[in-house]
C-alpha positions in Angstrom: 6.3 -104.0 -1.6 7.8 -102.4 1.5 10.8 -100.7 3.0 12.0 -102.9 5.8 14.1 -101.5 8.6 15.8 -104.3 10.5 15.8 -104.0 14.2 14.8 -105.7 17.4 12.3 -104.3 19.9 15.2 -103.4 22.2 16.8 -101.4 19.4 13.4 -99.7 18.6 13.2 -98.6 22.2 16.3 -96.5 21.7 14.4 -94.3 19.3 14.3 -90.5 20.0 12.2 -87.6 18.9 13.5 -84.4 17.2 12.2 -81.3 15.5 13.4 -80.0 12.1 12.6 -76.5 10.8 14.3 -77.3 7.5 11.9 -80.1 6.8 9.0 -77.7 7.1 10.6 -75.5 4.5 11.1 -78.5 2.2 7.5 -79.7 2.3 6.2 -76.1 1.9 8.3 -75.7 -1.3 7.3 -79.2 -2.6 3.6 -78.4 -2.7 4.2 -75.1 -4.6 1.3 -73.3 -2.9 -1.2 -76.1 -3.5 -1.0 -77.7 0.0 -4.3 -78.9 1.5 -3.6 -76.9 4.7 -3.9 -73.1 4.6 -0.9 -72.2 6.7 1.5 -74.1 4.3 -0.1 -72.6 1.2 0.5 -69.2 2.8 4.1 -70.0 3.5 4.8 -70.8 -0.1 3.0 -67.8 -1.5 4.7 -65.4 1.0 8.1 -67.1 0.3 7.7 -66.7 -3.5 7.0 -63.0 -2.9 9.9 -62.4 -0.4 12.8 -64.5 -1.6 15.3 -63.5 -4.2 14.5 -65.2 -7.5 17.7 -67.2 -7.5 17.0 -68.6 -4.1 13.4 -69.7 -4.9 14.6 -71.1 -8.3 17.3 -73.2 -6.5 14.8 -74.6 -4.0 12.2 -75.5 -6.6 15.0 -77.0 -8.8 16.2 -79.3 -6.0 12.7 -80.0 -4.5 10.4 -81.6 -7.1 6.6 -81.6 -6.8 6.7 -85.4 -7.1 9.6 -87.7 -6.7 12.9 -87.9 -4.8 14.2 -85.0 -2.7 18.0 -85.0 -2.1 18.3 -86.1 1.5 21.0 -83.6 2.3 18.3 -80.9 2.3 16.6 -82.6 5.3 19.5 -83.6 7.7 18.6 -85.5 10.9 18.0 -82.8 13.6 20.0 -83.1 16.8 17.2 -82.6 19.2 13.8 -81.1 19.9 14.9 -77.5 20.3 13.8 -76.6 16.8 16.9 -74.5 16.0 17.1 -73.6 12.3 20.7 -72.7 12.7 21.7 -76.3 13.4 19.7 -77.6 10.4 21.3 -75.0 8.0 24.8 -75.7 9.2 24.3 -79.4 8.7 23.1 -78.8 5.1 26.1 -76.5 4.5 28.5 -79.0 5.9 27.3 -81.9 3.8 30.3 -83.8 2.5 30.8 -83.3 -1.3 30.6 -87.0 -1.9 27.2 -87.2 -0.1 25.9 -84.3 -2.2 27.1 -86.1 -5.4 25.5 -89.3 -4.2 22.1 -87.7 -3.7 22.3 -85.8 -7.0 23.2 -89.1 -8.8 19.8 -90.4 -7.7 17.9 -87.2 -8.5 19.1 -86.2 -11.9 19.8 -87.7 -15.3 22.9 -87.1 -17.4 25.3 -88.1 -14.6 27.5 -91.2 -14.4 26.0 -94.0 -12.4 28.4 -95.0 -9.6 28.3 -98.6 -8.3 27.2 -97.6 -4.8 24.2 -95.7 -6.3 23.3 -98.4 -8.8 23.5 -100.9 -5.9 20.3 -99.4 -4.5 18.3 -100.4 -7.5 17.5 -103.6 -9.4 19.0 -102.1 -12.7 20.1 -99.0 -14.4 16.6 -98.7 -15.9 15.0 -98.8 -12.5 17.3 -95.9 -11.4 16.3 -93.9 -14.4 12.7 -94.0 -13.3 13.7 -91.9 -10.3 15.8 -89.3 -12.2 14.7 -86.1 -13.8 16.5 -83.6 -16.1 19.0 -81.5 -14.2 18.0 -77.8 -14.1 20.6 -75.4 -15.5 21.0 -73.6 -12.1 21.9 -76.8 -10.4 24.3 -77.8 -13.1 26.0 -74.4 -13.0 26.5 -74.5 -9.2 27.7 -78.1 -9.4 30.4 -77.1 -11.8 31.7 -74.8 -9.1 31.7 -77.8 -6.7 29.2 -79.8 -4.6 30.2 -77.7 -1.5 29.1 -74.5 -3.3 25.8 -76.1 -4.2 25.3 -77.2 -0.5 26.2 -73.8 0.8 23.7 -72.0 -1.6 21.0 -74.5 -0.7 21.6 -73.9 3.0 21.3 -70.1 2.4 18.1 -70.6 0.4 16.5 -72.7 3.2 17.4 -70.2 5.8 16.1 -67.3 3.7 12.7 -69.1 3.2 12.5 -69.8 6.9 13.4 -66.3 8.0 11.0 -64.7 5.5 7.8 -66.7 6.3 8.1 -69.3 9.1 10.3 -67.6 11.7 7.5 -65.0 12.6 5.1 -67.9 13.4 7.8 -70.4 14.6 7.0 -70.1 18.3 3.4 -71.3 17.6 4.6 -74.0 15.2 7.3 -75.2 17.6 4.7 -75.3 20.4 2.5 -77.7 18.3 5.5 -79.9 17.5 6.8 -80.0 21.1 3.3 -80.9 22.4 3.2 -83.8 20.0 6.7 -84.9 21.1 5.8 -84.7 24.8 2.6 -86.6 24.3 4.2 -89.4 22.3 7.2 -89.5 24.7 4.9 -90.0 27.6 3.1 -92.8 25.7 6.5 -94.4 24.9 7.4 -94.4 28.5 4.2 -96.1 29.6 3.3 -98.3 26.7 6.6 -98.8 24.8 8.0 -97.7 21.4 5.9 -100.2 19.4 2.6 -98.5 20.6 4.0 -95.1 19.5 5.2 -96.4 16.1 1.9 -97.9 15.2 0.2 -94.6 15.9 2.4 -92.4 13.6 0.1 -92.6 10.6 -0.6 -94.4 7.4 1.9 -96.9 5.9 4.1 -97.7 8.9 3.9 -100.8 11.1 6.0 -102.9 13.5 6.4 -106.6 12.3 8.1 -108.0 15.3 11.5 -108.0 13.5 11.6 -104.5 12.3 9.7 -101.5 10.9 7.9 -101.7 7.5 6.9 -98.7 5.4 4.5 -99.1 2.5 6.3 -98.1 -0.7 6.0 -99.1 -4.4 9.5 -100.7 -4.2 11.4 -103.1 -2.0 14.3 -101.9 0.1 16.0 -103.3 3.2 17.8 -101.1 5.7 20.1 -103.0 7.9 22.1 -100.3 9.7 19.6 -99.1 12.2 21.6 -100.0 15.3 20.4 -97.1 17.4 16.7 -97.0 16.8 15.0 -94.3 14.8 14.8 -90.5 14.8 11.1 -89.6 14.9 10.3 -86.2 13.6 6.8 -84.5 13.6 5.9 -82.1 10.9 3.1 -79.5 10.5 3.6 -79.5 6.7 3.6 -83.2 5.9 0.3 -84.8 4.9 -0.7 -88.4 4.1 1.7 -91.2 4.7 4.8 -91.0 6.7 8.1 -90.0 5.0 11.6 -91.3 5.7 15.3 -90.7 5.1 17.9 -93.4 5.5 21.4 -92.3 4.6 23.7 -95.3 5.1 25.4 -95.6 8.4 23.2 -92.8 9.9 20.2 -93.4 12.1 17.1 -93.7 9.9 14.6 -90.9 10.2 10.8 -91.2 10.0 8.8 -88.0 9.5 5.2 -88.1 10.4 2.2 -85.6 10.5 2.1 -83.9 13.9 -1.1 -83.9 16.0 -2.6 -80.5 16.6 -1.6 -79.0 13.3 -5.2 -77.7 12.7 -4.5 -75.1 15.3 -2.2 -73.4 12.8 -4.9 -73.0 10.1 -8.1 -72.7 12.0 -10.4 -70.1 10.3 -13.6 -68.4 11.3 -16.6 -70.6 10.5 -17.8 -69.9 6.9 -21.4 -69.9 5.8 -23.3 -72.5 3.9 -22.1 -76.1 3.4 -18.4 -75.2 3.8 -18.8 -74.8 7.5 -20.2 -78.4 7.7 -17.8 -80.1 5.4 -14.7 -78.6 7.0 -15.1 -81.0 9.8 -14.6 -83.9 7.4 -11.1 -82.8 6.3 -8.5 -85.0 8.0 -5.1 -85.3 6.3 -6.1 -88.2 4.0 -9.2 -86.6 2.6 -7.5 -83.2 2.3 -4.8 -84.8 0.3 -7.3 -86.5 -2.0 -9.2 -83.3 -2.5 -6.1 -81.4 -3.3 -5.1 -84.0 -5.9 -8.5 -84.1 -7.7 -8.2 -81.0 -9.9 -8.5 -83.3 -12.9 -10.5 -86.4 -13.3 -8.8 -89.4 -11.9 -9.9 -93.0 -11.2 -9.6 -94.9 -7.9 -6.7 -96.9 -9.3 -4.9 -93.8 -10.6 -5.3 -92.1 -7.2 -4.0 -95.2 -5.5 -1.0 -95.2 -7.8 -0.2 -91.5 -7.3 -0.7 -91.4 -3.6 0.6 -94.9 -2.7 -2.5 -95.8 -0.8 -4.6 -99.0 -1.2 -7.6 -98.8 -3.4 -10.0 -99.6 -0.5 -8.6 -96.7 1.4 -9.0 -94.3 -1.5 -12.6 -95.6 -2.2 -13.6 -95.2 1.5 -12.5 -91.6 1.7 -13.9 -90.8 -1.8 -17.3 -91.9 -0.7 -17.3 -89.5 2.2 -16.1 -86.6 0.0 -18.9 -87.5 -2.5 -21.6 -87.4 0.1 -20.3 -84.0 1.3 -20.5 -82.6 -2.2 -16.8 -81.9 -2.4 -16.2 -84.4 -5.2 -18.2 -85.5 -8.2 -17.9 -88.6 -10.4 -18.4 -89.2 -14.1 -18.3 -92.4 -16.1 -16.1 -92.7 -19.2 -16.5 -96.2 -20.7 -15.5 -98.6 -18.0 -13.7 -95.9 -15.9 -15.3 -93.8 -13.2 -13.4 -90.5 -12.8 -13.5 -88.3 -9.7 -12.9 -84.6 -9.6 -13.5 -82.0 -6.9 -16.5 -79.7 -7.2 -16.5 -75.9 -7.0 -17.4 -76.3 -3.3 -14.3 -78.5 -2.8 -12.1 -75.9 -4.6 -13.6 -73.1 -2.5 -12.9 -75.0 0.7 -9.3 -75.6 -0.2 -8.9 -72.0 -1.2 -10.4 -70.7 2.0 -13.2 -68.8 0.3 -17.0 -68.9 0.3 -18.5 -71.3 -2.3 -19.5 -68.4 -4.6 -16.1 -66.8 -4.6 -13.8 -66.8 -7.6 -11.2 -69.2 -6.1 -8.1 -70.1 -8.0 -7.7 -73.8 -8.6 -4.6 -75.5 -7.3 -2.4 -77.4 -9.7 -2.5 -81.2 -9.8 0.3 -82.1 -7.4 1.0 -85.5 -6.0 3.8 -86.6 -3.8 6.3 -89.2 -4.7 8.3 -91.7 -2.8 11.4 -91.0 -0.9 14.6 -93.0 -1.2 17.7 -93.4 1.0 
């Protein structure tokens, strides 16, 4: 099953790059301090300490740990300047009907409008995407969708100002280097070569772009290429947003992100195994707080079972993961060494274990 974005090679060549500070906020909040990369864990912890309780509550209410994130929180950026003001103003200016549309997908207890139901095979299929509406969201929505959008914009800006703005020059430099490198490659080798290098789960078919997802969807309004957005907080497969009649956006993990969370070499085995942690293995390790089978990991992370098995074997050999058999099932769980590595401590330290967090699919 895939998301297929219809376009010709000529249309793909119109694609452009952009930078979005708001998306870094969204991904940091989504992981709730359990992100496999140290700098994003720090962002959430610092944000939780710094933000007003109402602002943090609103962000966590709108941004689930797993599942659909309302697209108006991640508007398509206008360029590669990385200006948070533009992102925030676009969130604030979201049309009330668009806010309602996104909330219809996200939350239960709301009437199902035909244009929303038309995205799904049935009402039952839609309900699988919905979650209970938090009281804070319901209260703001009763004041009007524009009030909710304005408060969400303020909360995103507060989070950025509190924890990301002080390091934004360094973050932006990483993102801009990624854009420059890929733009040069696009100029010399074409957009298809760049697209196939964005990360797991995205490919050019000759007639369009396909994204691996656990559902089928066709996007037929990409008349101006794609907006390609690097992120230092996204891990694993690429993400996307495809609001109808707007240029589809693909968000991908930026190259060079490790510069933001490099630490001094640690003693013992941690110094050796740190070299093994690319984004895929780091995501697996973060997910394995509890025992999970290969098939369960595949289902949660939307990767193929061979991909999961390959990276699990490396983590097993490194001593970061252990396996136990229960009947016919083989369950994998990270070891104390794996937990220490994620927490940025020595193996003997009393490191807190991250919660079991997995990402879910996006939806237009």
